[in-house]
Residue, then its C-alpha position, 0 to 999 in steps of 0.5 A: x653200799x657206800x656212805x653217800x648212798x646210805x645217806x641219800x637212800x636213807x633220806x628217800x626211804x625214811x621220808x617215804x615211809x614216814x610220810x605214811x605217818x604224816x612225819x616230814x623228816x625235813x620239818x626241823x633239823x632234829x628230824x633230818x639229823x636223826x635220819x642221817x644218823x640212823x642211816x649210818x648207825x649200823x656201820x658203827x661196827x666198822x672203824x673206817x666208816x664215817x660213823x665208826x670214825x666219829x665213835x671210834x672206841x665203840x667201833x673198835x670194840x664192836x669190830x674186835x668182838x663181832x666184826x663188820x656186818x654182824x650184830x649191828x646189821x641184825x633185826x635185833x639191833x633195829x628193835x633195840x634201837x627203837x625200844x631205847x628211843x621210845x623209852x627216852x621219848x616217854x621219860x624225857x617228853x621228846x618228840x615221838x616222831x624220832x622213834x619212827x624216823x630211827x626205825x625206818x632210817x636204820x631199816x633202810x641201811x639194813x635193806x640197802x646192804x641186803x641188796x649187795x652181793x655180801x648181804x647181811x646176817x639179818x637174824x644174827x646171832x641165832x642165824x648167821x647166814x646172810x639174807x639177800x635181796x634178790x636171790x639172783x646175785x647178778x641183780x645185786x649191787x657190788x659194794x665199791x663199784x663206782x659205776x653202780x654206786x654212782x647211778x644209785x646215788x643219782x637216782x636217790x638224789x633225783x628222788x629226794x628232790x622229786x618227792x619233796x611235796x610227798x615228804x611235806x604233805x604226807x602220803x595220805x594227804x598227797x593221795x587225798x589232794x590228788x582226788x580233788x574232791x570234798x570226800x577225801x578232804x574230809x578224810x584229810x581233816x579228820x586224820x590231821x592233828x594240825x591245822x590245814x591250809x587250803x588253796x581252793x578254786x571251785x564253782x557253784x553254778x555261776x558263782x566262783x570261789x577262789x582263794x586261800x584259807x584254813x580248814x576250821x571244821x568238817x562234818x561227815x558231809x561238809x567242810x568249812x573253810x575260814x577265808x578272809x574273815x568269813x566261812x565257806x561251807x562246802x558240801x560234797x553233794x552240792x548241786x552245780x558244784x565243779x571243783x578245779x582245785x582243793x589242795x591242802x598243806x600242813x602247818x605247825x598250828x593246832x586246832x583247839x576246841x573250847x567248851x565253856x559255860x556262861x551264866x548271866x552274861x550281858x549282851x556285850x560280854x557274850x558278843x565279845x566272847x564269840x566275836x570272830x570265833x567258829x562256834x562248833x555248837x552252842x545252846x544259849x538262853x536269853x532272858x528276853x526274846x532276842x535275835x542274831x544280827x544276821x537274822x533280826x526278824x527271828x525273835x526267840x529266847x533259845x538258840x541252837x547254834x552249829x558251825x557258825x562264825x563271827x556271830x553277834x546278838x542284838x536285843x530288841x527289848x532294849x530298843x522297845x524299852x527306850x522307845x516306850x520310855x521316850x514316848x511316855x516322857x513326851x506324853x507326860x511333858x505334854x500333859x504337864x504343859x497343858x495343866x500349867x497353861x490351864x492353871x495360868x488361864x484359871x488365875x488370869x485375873x490374879x496375874x493381871x492384877x499383879x502385873x497392873x500393881x507392878x506397873x502402878x508401883x513403877x509410876x511412883x518412881x516418876x515425877x508426879x503432881x500431887x493429884x497424880x500421886x494420890x490417884x496412883x496410891x489409891x489404885x495401889x491400895x485397891x489392887x492390893x486389897x483385890x489381890x489379897x482377897x483373891x483365892x488362887x486356884x491350884x492344880x494337884x496334877x502338876x506336881x504329880x506329873x513332875x514326880x512321874x517325869x523325874x522317876x522315869x528319867x532316872x530309872x535305869x533300863x532293864x538289861x538282857x542276860x544270856x546263859x548256856x553252853x558254848x563250844x568254839x574252835x580256835x587256832x593255836x599258833 
């Protein structure tokens, strides 16, 4: 078989079988390069082949010592290439997909040469007779036959174009997408190492759900789709469920599960931690009875959370403390005002005498006759004597109330704290 057919056939064959391992040979330039290289590699024993010309010294040595379609067209050459690639990957931390790609691309060359009239000695050097597929020579291909090679090239090119979706999504993903149900999408999530995007279109009775999202989690019977900053939960046995489309596509992103312990977190710290995160499971304890914002009536001190998104806590104890504080301040201020008014009323005559004394003194500033001046001085003396002999009443509750008010106003409110364990899922891009 000619080099163009080995290249196009290698792409189809390698792309198809690598799809079983969720490896897309078109995912990056290294993968497709490895596919093309492996598809031609066995012909390195021929000096006039494309790869033989590129590696001429090696091709000449192999051609002189072994000849064409011998050692490099055997199953042992295939095994040796795979073992070498695995060794390199493990020791140099290369992508493990290269070994799979090289295995199937080299294997494609061997199989396609087996369907030619000449065949290949698959078990060389232990068994040198050629292996062929099929046994009937009339059904095999004649190498160099322009008509046969052209038809095969067209078929391979057509399949390469037609199977792009299979290459991109993988064999099992394509199968699961064709079933278009929750059960197979759960299988797809569990076997995929990367994040899956999803196009969804389904109805639950009269409610329609349609859009694009990301698989964030899946249980044995339910999938969770993160879409437009909210999570849709879809069970496989949901009453009234009618699915029009559930189609996933793979991404290069990774899903990472984080487990953390929290101790004496403030409400603000905890809410910042879990904001816009998918909580796979969590057990959280609070120092006072509190609630989640989406369920404010359920007050408790222990929370068991599973498969929830973008949660936030709201401590009602703070509102209660603030309300009680403001109420107590108002009560004390009212009592203080009442006692001050009572004290003023009890010392009314004293304050009236003080006021009258001040008025008499003010009159001294005016022009007065001797008679008027003597009268005013006489009144001042009498008022001063009266004031000096007056026993002023006091109220010990006034300073007490003032002291209580000062303490309450300067007292800091008690903060609620949270402790426990949280497991949340995040997407690493």
